[in-house]
Phi, psi and omega in degrees: 000132182288149180282151174291146184277142170232126183270127185259121177244125176265114188266348177115189191246003181217056188271127177292136184297319180299319179296318180293322180294317178296318179299317178298317180301318179295314182295323178299314179297319179294322180289322177300325181272003181060032177275341180222165172278176173304148182234153172225112178267130183238126188195172164237140179269152162292161189304125182204140170257128181245136184238115187277340181201164188303317186290340177288343181296338179294343181268006173273120188258013181220145176297142182303321181296322179290321177300313180298322179298327178277002178087019179246115177291155172235123186226142169276150184217168185252016177275174171275185179090202183233191183298144175207173179240138171238149177184180179306142181087355178249124179273127179246128177239123180247097173281126170255098193234129174273117181276127179271173192311314184286349183258357190279073180215108186298315181296322178294320179298313178299320178303317180298318179294320175300315182298323179300317179289322177299316179296322178296315177302319181299328179298337180255014179074020183257126181274108179240163184202176169274167175229125186304131178084354180234160175258169175103188182241128190237142169243104188064234180261014182241139181270128177256338181217130182251158179230135171213120186232164177221144178235130177224112184051043177062025165254121181274146173216183191058204184162239188239154173229118188242125185277106175268292177230039183296147173285098185291342178301329182290341177289346180288349179274359179220168164264099190305122181057018178075017184247098186287337187272359183240159180254185179230142178224175175221168176299319181295318180294340178266009175085016181255152179260109191268040189298320185249020186296329183296322177297319179292322178297313180300314179298317183292320180294313181296322178293315182296327180274359178070038181240157175258118184283135174230116180287132179227156178296150176293130180258130179299139180278000000 
């Protein structure tokens, strides 16, 4: 049986979070109506702290005005999960995927995204794993890849954020994912050169989701 197609759009390295959120909302509605195939947006954000719900705001350790003064946006968002940071050097992949009957399992979907990051780490000889009771991809006690997803009428959006050469200093302005007892790492901080990691991430995500990747030009939102 042939795999369902997922169209891969590379949006660039300085993507505004508000623009990406708006683009996802449009694509989700189109996917719900079966006007488009599954999509995978690949990008890096300009520096931004995202807060998914009011209680996650307690994990912001800097005044919003001070963050903005330092060039870090602070934005509310509609995904699941907790507070996190996005910025240059961090690869963000947003699958907009319509889950069919056999796929409609939220925990299984998250498991697949975790596996994609674990498999990517393995390509670089890095031993990564899950951590019981927590989401994401972990190297020891440090998180290298975070997950935050949203489901609307069984169309998934948002996705993963994987630290390749991210400025880890910016994570000190938050309690990453609301977990004070754990740290954050990147491929670069572990002594690895992450030049081609995005290609491995795209392959691993599409494979884990059981999709066939088709590269398409970026379409203006």
